C-alpha positions in Angstrom: 99.8 67.3 99.0 103.5 68.1 99.2 103.2 69.6 95.7 100.4 71.9 96.9 102.7 73.2 99.7 105.6 73.9 97.3 103.3 75.5 94.6 101.7 77.6 97.3 105.1 78.7 98.6 106.1 79.7 95.0 102.9 81.7 94.5 103.4 83.4 97.9 107.0 84.3 97.1 105.9 85.7 93.7 103.3 87.9 95.5 106.0 89.0 98.0 108.3 90.0 95.1 105.5 92.1 93.6 104.9 93.8 96.9 108.7 94.6 97.2 108.6 95.9 93.6 105.7 98.2 94.6 107.6 99.6 97.5 110.7 100.4 95.4 108.6 101.9 92.7 106.8 104.3 95.1 110.1 105.1 97.0 111.7 106.1 93.6 108.7 108.3 92.8 109.0 110.0 96.2 112.8 110.5 95.8 112.2 112.0 92.3 110.6 115.0 94.0 107.5 114.9 91.8 104.7 117.3 92.3 101.6 116.3 94.3 99.6 115.5 91.1 102.4 113.5 89.5 103.1 111.5 92.7 99.4 110.8 93.0 99.3 109.5 89.4 102.4 107.3 90.1 100.7 105.8 93.2 97.5 105.2 91.3 99.4 103.2 88.7 101.0 101.0 91.3 97.8 100.3 93.4 96.4 97.6 91.1 99.8 95.8 91.0 100.0 96.1 94.8 96.5 94.6 95.2 97.3 91.8 92.8 100.5 91.0 94.6 98.7 91.0 97.9 96.1 88.6 96.5 98.8 86.3 95.2 100.5 86.2 98.6 97.3 85.4 100.4 96.3 82.7 97.9 99.8 81.2 98.2 99.6 81.1 102.0 96.2 79.6 101.8 97.5 76.9 99.5 100.3 76.1 102.0 97.9 75.9 104.9 95.5 73.6 103.0 98.5 71.4 101.9 99.7 71.1 105.5 96.2 70.2 106.8 95.7 67.6 104.0 99.1 66.1 104.4 
């Protein structure tokens, strides 16, 4: 089950990297001084990636917890 822990940690870190990417993408859009409509469009493009990254993080953490319990 040690493999499950490491794979879960890798999946979780991948999700965390996606969340950080989303933060930087929206911060860059805010700094660009876009209009309200353009900023809203930029946020709408990032929301699916944000949800997917959050899902990866949660699944990775669940894998780590299951690996620790089964070990």
